[in-house]
N, C-alpha and C positions, 0 to 999 in steps of 0.2 A: 588580534585582527577583529574589527567590528563586524565583519561579515565577509563571506567569500563564496565564489561559485564552486560547483562540483562538476567534474567530468564523470559521466555515467559509465556503468559496466554493461556491456551488450551480451545478450544470450541468443544462441541460434537454434533453439529447440525446433523440432521438425514441424510443429503445428503453426509456426509463426508466418508472418507475411512481410510486406514492405511498407506498410502504411505509417509506421512511426517515422520513417524517413520523409514521407510526403507531408504528414500532418504536423510534425514537430521538428523538422529539419535535422534529424539525427544523421550525422555524417560518419559513415562507417562502411567497410566492405563486408561486414558480417551479414550473411544471408542464409536462410531467412532471418529477419530480425524480429524475434518473438518478444523479447523483453529488454527494456532499458531501465537499469537500476539507478534511480535518481538520488536516493539517499541510502547508503549502505556502508557498513563497516563489519562485514561478515567474512568468514573464511572462504566462502564460495563466491564472493564478490565484494570488492572494496573500492568505493569511489576515490577519485584523486582530487586533491585540493588544486584548484585552478588559478588562484590568485594569491598575492602576498608573499612573504618570506618563505613560506612552506610550500609554495607552488611545486607540484610534482610529487609531493608526499602522499601516501595513502591517508584517507580520512582516519583510519584506525590509529595511525602514528600521531596525527594531530591530537586525537582524543587521549592517547597515552600521555602526551606531554601536558595537556590542559584538560584534565578530567572534570574540572569545575565547569567547563563549557556546557556540560549536559544539564546542569541545574540541580537544585536541591531535591526535586521530586524523583530523581534517578538515584537509587541506592549506590553508594560508593562501590566500585569494582564491577558493577553490572554491565558497563559498556553501553553503547548506543542501543536503546530498546526497540527502535522502529526501523523498518525497511520500507521504502517507497519505490514502486515500479510503475512504468507505463507498459501496457501489455497489448499486443496485436494478435488476435486469434484468427488466422486465416482458416484454420480447421479447428474442430472442437478439441478442447483439452480432455485429458483423461478424467473419468469419474474418480474422485479422490476425497480424502479426509485428512485432517491434521490433528495431532494430539493436543491435550491440555498441558499446562505447565508441569503438573505433578507427574503425569505419565512420561512426558518428554525428558524430564530430569532423571527419572528412574531408569528408563529404557535407553534413551538416546544421549543422555548427558548434556542436554541443552534446553532451550526454551520451547514451549508450545507455540501454537500459531493460531491466533484469532486475527481475522482480516476484515477489511471493508473495501467494497468496490464503488467507484464513481464512474458511471458509464459516460464516455465521451463521444462515441460514434458507434453506429451499427448499420448493418445492411437490413433491409426490410424483412421482418419476420424472425429476427435473431432472438435467441433466448438463452437463459442460464438454467442449470439444474441447481435447486436448493432444497435439500431435504427430501423426504418421501411424501407421497400423496396421502399415506395413511400409516398407522402403526403396522410394522412389518416384522414377522418372526425371523429369527436368525437363520433357521433352516431354509426359509424361502429366499433370503438374500444370498446365501451360499449357492443355492440351486440356480438362481438367476445370474450370478457371476459366472458359474460354470457353463450355462447355455447361452450366454450373451444377451440376456433380456433385462438386465438390471435397469436400464434406462426407462423401461416401460412402467416402472413403479415410482420413478422419481418425479418431483414436482417441477414443472416448467414455469419459468418466470420470463415473459416476453418483456423486452426492455426498450427504453427510449433514452436518448441523450439527456443527462441530468438526473437519471435515476441513481439512487444510493442504496446499496444492499450490504447488510452486515452478516458476516459469516463467523459465528462463534466456533471455537475449537470443538470438534466432534460432529460438525454439520457436513453431511455428504453433499458434494457440490461439483460443478464443472462449468467452465466458461464455454459457451457455444460458439460456433463458427460465425465470423463476420462482426465480432465485437472488439472495440478498442476501449480500454478503460485504464483508470489509475487505481492501483491497489496500495492501500496503506495497511501494513501488517506488523505483527511482532517480528523482531529480527531473528528469523528462523527459516531454514530451508528444508524442514522435515515434512515430507509428503508421503502418504500411503496410497498407492494406486489400487483401486478396486476393479476397474474395467477400463480397457484402452482400445476397444474396437479392433483388436487383433493387429494393431500397427507394429511395424518393424522399424528398428533404429537403423543408423548408418551402417552398423555391422551386419545387417540382414536378419538379425534375431529379433523375436518379439520382445518388446520392452517388458521388464519384470513387473509383476504385481506384488502387492504386499498385503494379501488378503487377511491373514491372521491378525496382524497388528492393526489393520484397518477396522476389523470387527471388534477388536479390543476397545477401540475408542469411539466408534461411530454411534450416533444417536439414530435409532431405527424408527423414525417417525417424522411428522411434519416439523419444519424449522421456523423459528421466529427470526425473521431477517430484518426487522425494523431496527435501525441504529439506536442504541440507548442514548439518552440525553439529547436527542435531536430537538432543535428549536427552529421556528420559522424565521424568515429573513427579517432583519432590522435595518431601517434606514439610518444612515449616519452621514456626517459631512464627508463628501467624497465618494459615496456609493452605498452599497448594502452589504451586510455581513450575515451569513447563515451558519449556525452551529450544526455540523453534520453528525458529529458524535462526540460524546464525552464518556470514556470508559477507563477501566484500570490500565489499559495498554497504550492508548494514545488519545489525544484530543485533536479534532479536525474542524477547521472553519473554512468556508468558501467566501472569499471577498470579491464582489463585483465592483471593481474600481472605476470611477468615472469622475476624476478630479483629484483632489488632495485629501488623503486620509492619514490619520495619525494613530499609532498603536503604542501603548505604554508597555514596554518590555519589563520582564521580571527576572529575579534571581532563580525562580522556581524551575524554569525549563528553557531549553534551547528552542529555536523556531526554525522549521524548514519552510522555505517558500518555493513552490513549484508553479511556474507561469503556464497556464493552460490556454490562454487566449490573450492577444494584444501585447501590451508591454507597459513598463513603468520605470521610473527613476526612484531608487530607494536611497534614503539618507539616514545614517545613524552616526551621531557625533560628527567627526570630521571625515567619515567614510561615505563614499558615494558609489552606487552601482546601478548600471543600466541592465534591465532584464527584458528578454523577449520570449515569445512563445517557445516552450521547450526547455527554458533555462531552470536550473535548480540551484538554490542558495542555502547555505547554512549560516544561521545567526546564533552565536554563542549566548548562553544565558547571561543575564546581567541587567540591572536597572538602566533605564534610559528610554528614549523615544525613537520609534521607527516611523519616518515619514515616507509615504508612498504617493507618487504623483504620476498619473497616467490614465489609461483606459484599458481594462482587460480583466481577466479572471485569474485570481491567485489562490492556490490551495495552501493553507497554512496549517502545519502540523506540529504538535508539541508532545511532551511526555504525558502519559496517562495519569489518572488519579482515581480514587474511590469517589464515585458520584455522590455518595452519602456525606462527603466532607463538605460542609457549607462554606468553609474558608477558602476553598480552591475553586475559583469560578472559570478562569480562562487561561489559555497560554499567555495572553496579554489582554489588555483592556482597551477597547475603543471608546 
């Protein structure tokens, strides 16, 4: 298949709202709708192939049959390295941290989790927590977790639509109330909660914290949240393209489409297309696909040309690479 749509996985975490239904047309009875997993082949959430001869199959099954679809930059046997979500935080998420690859492999038997946020909407005054205001001693962090004042020493980042924030593994962070964003992350669901406002789950019990493991991996100081490899917008036929990040875990571009744009695809990586605004017609070989706001597409690795015709905002994600490698520039080339 030259490309196909994906059906998302919906998550009803207690802090979620209903704005993903309003903003992106997500049709589901799941409520609250906290997350919509748009690209996922993970044990905790596996998207469904929506088109073609494998329609109805899990994405993981497609990738088992066609492992070359991920591209040469993904080591054989690693599986899909990226997970992409839309998130609606009606209430603040827990203050949390994710482990690096080494710790996650040793302790959890899986991947670590570095992630990036693209802010799509927010209520006035909404903010994120990213790192600490200052270097903080371990004993102080323990004490503040115990007495419920951890948030008082975290760094607040007030956000606007269009902001991009990079969260390396080990960064203490939380999404604040009133924020809708796209999250691009390593394919991992390992989260260590440090502080959760005393909230109780559906069973009436306080949600568990993971303090010791969190403190094993947390960086107890200010965070560098500028995405590595970010580049300013470039004008091209049919719109503008902006490199949001290029890192070992994923590459992300934002295409503001206004006409007809062409992308040279490669054997090196798959391409995920998530339509954030507007719509477009996508052509690859003899394949044709219409995409609208909220649609997610998977395009297997392989040389060729992807033509995009329309007006809208498309988030383009591919496999990561070492930014020091001069021979690997982009998921594809405009």
